[in-house]
C-alpha positions as CSV (number, residue, x, y, z in Angstrom):
1,X,18.6,4.7,-12.1
2,X,21.9,3.8,-10.6
3,X,23.4,0.9,-9.4
4,X,23.6,2.4,-5.8
5,X,20.4,4.0,-6.2
6,X,19.2,0.7,-6.8
7,X,20.1,-1.3,-4.4
8,X,19.6,1.5,-1.3
9,X,16.1,1.3,-2.5
10,X,16.1,-2.9,-2.3
11,X,17.3,-2.4,1.3
12,X,15.1,0.0,2.2
13,X,12.1,-1.7,1.2
14,X,13.3,-5.3,2.6
15,X,14.1,-3.9,5.9
16,X,10.4,-2.6,5.9
17,X,9.3,-6.3,4.7
18,X,11.7,-7.7,7.2
19,X,9.9,-5.4,10.5
20,X,6.5,-6.3,9.5
21,X,7.5,-10.0,8.8
22,X,8.6,-10.2,12.5
23,X,5.8,-8.4,14.0
24,X,3.2,-10.8,15.1
25,X,0.0,-10.0,13.3
26,X,-2.6,-10.7,16.5
27,X,-0.5,-7.7,18.6
28,X,-0.5,-5.4,15.0
29,X,-4.0,-5.6,14.9
30,X,-4.7,-5.2,18.6
31,X,-2.5,-2.0,17.9
32,X,-3.8,-1.2,15.0
33,X,-7.5,-1.6,16.5
34,X,-6.2,1.1,19.2
35,X,-4.4,3.6,17.1
36,X,-6.1,6.9,15.6
37,X,-6.3,6.4,11.9
38,X,-4.6,10.1,11.8
39,X,-1.6,8.1,13.4
40,X,-2.0,5.4,11.2
41,X,-1.9,7.4,7.5
42,X,0.9,9.7,9.2
43,X,3.4,6.5,10.5
44,X,2.1,4.9,6.2
45,X,2.5,8.2,4.9
46,X,6.6,8.5,6.2
47,X,6.9,5.1,4.8
48,X,4.8,5.5,1.5
49,X,7.3,8.9,1.0
50,X,10.5,6.7,2.2
51,X,10.1,4.1,-0.7
52,X,9.2,7.0,-3.6
53,X,11.8,8.7,-2.7
54,X,14.2,5.9,-2.1
55,X,12.8,4.8,-6.2
56,X,13.8,7.2,-8.8
57,X,11.7,4.4,-11.2
58,X,8.6,3.7,-8.9
59,X,8.1,7.4,-8.4
60,X,8.5,8.1,-12.1
61,X,6.1,5.1,-12.7
62,X,3.3,6.4,-10.2
63,X,2.6,8.6,-13.5
64,X,1.2,5.9,-15.1
65,X,-1.7,6.5,-11.9
66,X,-1.6,10.0,-11.7
67,X,-4.4,11.9,-9.9
68,X,-6.0,8.4,-9.0
69,X,-7.5,7.6,-5.1
70,X,-7.3,4.2,-3.4
71,X,-9.1,3.0,-0.4
72,X,-8.6,0.8,1.4
73,X,-10.6,-1.2,3.9
74,X,-9.4,-3.7,7.0
75,X,-12.8,-5.5,6.7
76,X,-11.6,-6.9,9.9
77,X,-10.5,-4.3,11.9
78,X,-13.3,-1.9,11.0
79,X,-10.9,0.8,9.5
80,X,-10.5,2.2,6.0
81,X,-8.0,5.2,4.6
82,X,-7.2,6.4,1.3
83,X,-4.5,6.7,-0.5
84,X,-4.1,9.5,-3.1
85,X,-1.4,9.9,-6.0
86,X,-0.5,12.8,-7.5
87,X,2.2,14.3,-9.1
88,X,4.0,11.4,-8.3
89,X,3.8,11.1,-5.0
90,X,2.1,8.9,-2.3
91,X,-0.5,11.0,0.2
92,X,-2.0,8.7,2.9
93,X,-5.7,10.3,4.4
94,X,-8.1,9.5,6.6
95,X,-10.7,11.2,5.2
96,X,-11.3,12.9,1.9
97,X,-14.5,13.8,0.1
98,X,-13.9,13.2,-3.6
99,X,-15.0,9.3,-4.1
100,X,-12.4,7.1,-5.0
101,X,-11.5,5.6,-8.0
102,X,-10.5,2.2,-6.7
103,X,-12.0,0.3,-3.5
104,X,-9.7,-2.9,-2.3
105,X,-11.9,-4.8,0.6
106,X,-10.3,-7.5,2.8
107,X,-8.7,-7.9,6.4
108,X,-5.6,-6.9,7.3
109,X,-3.9,-10.2,7.7
110,X,-4.0,-10.1,3.5
111,X,-2.8,-6.9,3.2
112,X,-0.3,-7.2,5.0
113,X,0.5,-10.4,3.6
114,X,0.2,-8.1,-0.2
115,X,2.8,-5.8,1.4
116,X,5.3,-8.6,2.6
117,X,5.2,-10.3,-1.0
118,X,3.5,-13.8,1.0
119,X,0.3,-12.9,-0.8
120,X,0.1,-12.9,-4.4
121,X,-2.6,-10.2,-5.6
122,X,-4.5,-12.4,-8.7
123,X,-5.2,-15.5,-6.2
124,X,-6.3,-13.3,-3.1
125,X,-8.6,-11.2,-5.9
126,X,-10.4,-14.9,-7.3
127,X,-9.9,-16.3,-3.8
128,X,-12.6,-13.7,-3.2
129,X,-10.3,-12.6,0.1
130,X,-9.7,-9.8,-1.3
131,X,-12.2,-7.3,-2.9
132,X,-11.4,-4.9,-5.6
133,X,-14.1,-2.6,-7.4
134,X,-13.8,0.8,-9.4
135,X,-11.6,1.8,-11.7
136,X,-10.0,-2.2,-12.9
137,X,-6.9,-0.6,-14.7
138,X,-5.6,1.3,-12.4
139,X,-5.9,-1.4,-9.5
140,X,-3.6,-3.5,-12.2
141,X,-1.4,-0.6,-13.0
142,X,-0.8,-0.3,-9.1
143,X,-0.3,-4.1,-8.4
144,X,2.1,-3.7,-11.5
145,X,4.0,-1.0,-9.7
146,X,4.5,-2.9,-6.4
147,X,5.4,-5.9,-8.2
148,X,8.2,-4.0,-9.7
149,X,8.7,-3.2,-6.1
150,X,10.4,-6.7,-4.9
């Protein structure tokens, strides 16, 4: 990977994390509670698309978990969305007919903490603030891929 590509990707991730960090969690949770799921999926899809397109190494590592479907459930909001990894790309889908390979359940603040790098994935799992079921190997691969972003 070229040095300038790597720096550009780090800047994109850092900018996104800074944006999320400045959001008041209660305000963000309130907005998410009222926002239709399909609008959330479009927004998260655009963010994930920019992250994937901005980092060739990240995109390459997605091949490790190709065709896996992750279900994320925000238990405090009563909302859920699917993340489908296919052909080194990530699609955010509000509904899917297939059974997910991995299910992750937790409160919104746990998911935000993980995304911002303020929460350790192992700690939230072992403290039972994040429930993971299904294909644990795929979940671990996904965690490792996300950790390599930072």
